[in-house]
Wavefront OBJ file of the C-alpha trace (Angstrom):
o trace
v 58.919 133.018 164.536
v 62.115 130.947 164.683
v 60.231 127.780 163.645
v 58.880 129.482 160.501
v 62.326 130.760 159.565
v 63.926 127.331 160.019
v 61.153 125.652 158.003
v 61.530 128.242 155.221
v 65.273 127.691 155.061
v 64.770 123.921 154.866
v 62.264 124.309 151.999
v 64.649 126.601 150.127
v 67.486 124.120 150.602
v 65.360 121.278 149.218
v 64.103 123.303 146.268
v 67.614 124.468 145.479
v 69.047 120.967 145.558
v 66.300 119.498 143.366
v 66.782 122.338 140.879
v 70.487 121.640 140.530
v 69.762 117.910 140.302
v 67.365 118.467 137.395
v 69.945 120.638 135.630
v 72.556 117.918 136.065
v 70.150 115.244 134.810
v 69.302 117.341 131.766
v 72.971 117.935 130.961
v 73.684 114.210 131.240
v 70.766 113.313 128.952
v 71.917 115.495 126.054
v 74.822 115.060 123.673
v 76.590 117.846 121.764
v 76.365 117.208 118.028
v 79.789 117.010 116.405
v 80.556 119.009 113.280
v 80.706 116.916 110.120
v 80.614 119.727 107.548
v 83.274 119.154 104.902
v 83.566 115.456 105.723
v 82.762 112.480 103.561
v 79.098 111.536 104.068
v 79.941 107.957 105.128
v 82.365 109.252 107.753
v 79.769 111.764 108.964
v 77.232 108.981 109.489
v 79.782 106.910 111.394
v 80.563 109.856 113.693
v 76.908 110.572 114.421
v 75.987 106.936 114.986
v 78.901 106.596 117.420
v 77.370 109.529 119.333
v 74.076 107.647 119.540
v 72.063 109.604 116.964
v 69.694 108.308 114.304
v 70.868 109.443 110.863
v 67.938 110.671 108.780
v 67.990 110.590 104.949
v 70.268 113.291 103.552
v 69.095 116.228 101.465
v 70.571 116.863 98.031
v 72.360 120.212 98.299
v 71.774 120.949 94.610
v 68.011 120.443 94.952
v 67.820 117.677 92.347
v 66.379 115.120 94.770
v 69.239 112.685 94.176
v 69.840 109.826 96.600
v 73.263 108.891 97.915
v 73.623 105.262 96.810
v 77.348 105.252 97.496
v 77.748 107.479 100.558
v 81.496 107.888 100.124
v 80.902 109.751 96.814
v 79.258 112.644 98.671
v 80.436 115.359 101.041
v 78.514 117.196 103.754
v 77.886 120.912 103.148
v 75.559 121.542 106.113
v 73.954 119.710 108.988
v 70.890 119.860 111.183
v 71.033 120.358 114.114
v 74.040 122.658 114.035
v 77.341 121.524 115.514
v 77.597 122.086 119.257
v 73.844 121.889 119.790
v 72.969 119.752 122.804
v 70.222 117.271 121.863
v 68.853 114.096 123.385
v 70.562 110.852 122.527
v 68.767 108.857 119.803
v 67.506 112.086 118.186
v 67.555 112.375 114.421
v 70.292 114.272 112.607
v 70.377 115.160 108.917
v 73.082 116.202 106.480
v 72.804 118.231 103.295
v 75.199 116.726 100.792
v 76.639 117.259 97.312
v 78.634 114.964 95.061
v 82.369 115.533 94.901
v 81.914 116.091 91.153
v 79.364 118.935 91.644
l 1 2 3 4 5 6 7 8 9 10 11 12 13 14 15 16 17 18 19 20 21 22 23 24 25 26 27 28 29 30 31 32 33 34 35 36 37 38 39 40 41 42 43 44 45 46 47 48 49 50 51 52 53 54 55 56 57 58 59 60 61 62 63 64 65 66 67 68 69 70 71 72 73 74 75 76 77 78 79 80 81 82 83 84 85 86 87 88 89 90 91 92 93 94 95 96 97 98 99 100 101 102
């Protein structure tokens, strides 16, 4: 009976340690997305790229399908994924933008 109890405790200890290791590995492999809402679109891209994300083409917040040829003429009104979300490095992030003159 004592041998079974000792073996069971050893298995639980190993399972418990591998579980916490996998949680630690997962936490280290994700990066919290910084908030760029309200920022200049060029600055937003710089922030995200410095975090290791791929910046996907922005969406026109007015729905006109316009492209941001000069990024500094646009501001970010929303972002995906939301700020504070923990995502894998090199994931894609996207901003919804409007012109300062809108």
